[in-house]
C-alpha positions, -999 to +999 in steps of 0.1 A: +081+021-098+052+029-121+017+026-107-010+044-127-024+074-108-059+063-116-053+029-100-037+045-070-068+067-065-092+038-064-071+015-042-080+014-005-067-004+025-086-038+027-085-036+065-100-001+072-110+010+036-089+041+040-066+057+015-032+043+007-001+062-005+029+051-025+063+048-009+097+040-025+116+024+004+105-003+010+085-004-022+048-006-015+015+011-006+011+024+030-021+029+050-013+055+076-043+047+097-035+010+101+003+015+098+005-013+073+027-017+042+012-036+012+041-048-010+043-043-047+056-074-065+065-072-102+046-039-105+014-053-090+001-042-055-005-071-032-036-058-013-040-088+010-041-082+048-021-114+054+007-101+031+009-067+048+038-058+070+039-033+099+051+001+088+066+026+112+058+062+104+088+083+110 
């Protein structure tokens, strides 16, 4: 998965406006505060609250 570091630095969770981090499995961006996973489809982050899935922090 190749997301530009500059893009990752400016992306924020649309729900809480907090930072997101990249995870490999499942592929996506995670907001630790909201515990949501925003999927990456065809290399493009889908930063829509309605498309986010719950993410369990282990």
